[in-house]
N, C-alpha and C positions, 0 to 999 in steps of 0.2 A: 371165156367170159365167165364172170361170176356175179352173183347177186350181192349187192352192196349192203343192204339193210333189211330189217324186218324179220318175219318168221323164218325165212330161208337164208338169212345172212351168211355169207361166206360160201354158199353152195356154188360149185363150179358146174357149168353146163357146157358140154362139148358138142358143138354142132358138126354134122358131117362136112367134110372138106369140099364135097361136090356142090354145096349150095352156093348160088350166085349172090353172096352177101358181103357186106363190110360192116360188122357190128360196131356200134358206138363203143369207144374205148372205156375201160373202167374209170379212168381219171375224169374224162368228160362227163360220163354218166353220173358219177358221184357229185360233181360240181352242179350239174343240171338239177339233180334231185335235192340238193341243198337249197337251191333257189325255189323250187316248187314247194318244198315242205314248209317254207316260211309263209306261204300264201294259201295253201289248201289243206283241208283235213282229208287225208287219203281215203278214209272209210266212207266219205259222203259224195265222192265225185264220180262222174262218168268220163271215161277215157276212150279216145279213138286213136289207134296206133296205125298209121299209114305207111306203106312200104315196110311192113313189120319184119321181114327177113327171118331171122332166127327167133324173134319174139323177145329179145333181150330187154327192151323197154317195158313190154307188157308184163314180163315176169317180175321186174322190179316194182311196178305198181301193185301187182298181186301180193308180193311179199310184204308190202307196206300196208296192206289191208283194203285195197280197192277191190270192190266186188263187181263193178260194171265196166268191163273192158271189151272192146271190139278191136280185133287185129285184122288188117286187110293187106293181102299180098297177092300178086298175080301168079306166083310160082307155086304149083301144087306141092312140090317137095318141101317148101318152106312151111306151108299150111299144115302138112302132115307132121313135120317136126314139131311145130308149136302144139298141135293137138296131142302128140305123144308125150311131150315134156310136161304140158300142163296137166294131163291125166296122171302122170307119174307123181307130180308134186301136189296133186289135189287142188289145182287152181282152176278158177272159173273164168276162162277166156273164150269169148265167142269169136270164132274165126270165120273169115269170108275170103274165098278164093275168087278174086275179081280184079280187073283193072281199076286202079285207084280212081281215075277220072270218071269212069262209068259209075262206080260206086257213089262218088260224091254227087253226081248229077241226079241220082235216084234217091239218095238218103233223105229221110224225113226226121231222123233223130237229131237231138242236140246234145252237145258234150261240154264238159267243163274244161277239158284239156284235149286238144288235138295235136298229136305229135307226128311229124312226117320226116322220114329219113330217106328221101329219094336218092337214086344213084348220083354220085358226085358229078358225073359227066352229062347229066340231064341238061338240055338246052334252056336258056333263060326264059324263052316264051312258055315252055311247059311248066317251069317253076312258077312263073307269074300266074299262069292259068290255074294252078293248084291253089294258090292263095285266093284268087278271085272266086273260084268255085266255093270255097269254104265260107267266105263272107257273103257272097251273092245268095247262097242257099240257106243262110242263117243257121249254120250248123254249130255255132258256139253259143252257149248259154251266157246270160248276163254275168259279167265278172269272169268270164272264161278267157282262155288264151290259146293261141295257135303257136306252136313252136316248130320251126323248120330247121333241121340240121343240114348243113352244107359245108363245102370247102371254104376255108377262110379267104381264098382268092376271089370268091364271088361276093357281091354285095346286094342285099335286098333292102338297104336303108331307104330307098326312094319309093318303095311300094306303099300303097294305101294301107292304113292300119298298123304300119310298123311302129314299134315303140323302143326296142332296144336290141342289142346283140352282145353276146359273150363269146370270147374266143378261148379255146383250150387246146393247145398244141395245134394240129392242123384242122381241128373241128371248130365250126362256128354254129352257134344257136341264135337264130333270129326270132324275136318275139313279136306277136301281132295280137291286138285286141280290137274289138269293135269300138270305134270312136263315136261318141254321141255328137249329134249335130248341135252347133251353137244356137241358142235361142235368142 
C-alpha cells in the first residue's frame, strides 16, 4: 500500500503478512479521498477510523494534514503496527485496541468523518448495528459523514441516514449523514 497525497505522498508502507487485514486498494482510496477533499479541510477535521487494520486510511488523513485521528482495531498486532508506523513517520494517531462495538457504545467524542472498513464477511445485522450505534450515540458532528467500506455485493441503501454509494472495482463506499427532521 502507498500514501496517495500530502506530506508523505508516494511512500510505500509494507504491512506484515501475518496481519488479518484487507487494506483498501490504492485506486479505491484515491477515489474516496477525491470525494472527501471536495467537502472538508483536512487540517480542521476529527476522524475516527474503525476496523483500522494496517492504518492505511489513518496514514492518508495524517499525510494530508489531519491532526486529530483515532484508530480502533481489536487486533493487538494491528495496533502495534499502526503505532510503529505512525511513530516512524512522525504522525499523531491515537490508537485504541478494543472491539469496535464496545468502543462505540462508550465513546463520548464526536467526529467529522467516521470511516469503517469491517471484514467483508461480517453479517448484515452486525453491519446495521454499527451504523445504528454511530447515529444513536451521536458520534458525528453536524455536517459530518460516516463512510462504510464493504463488498459491492452488499447493499446498505435502505439503512437510515444513507445518502449515496460509490463503487470502485470490488469495493463499495456507502455514505451516511444525520438527516434533520422535517419541521
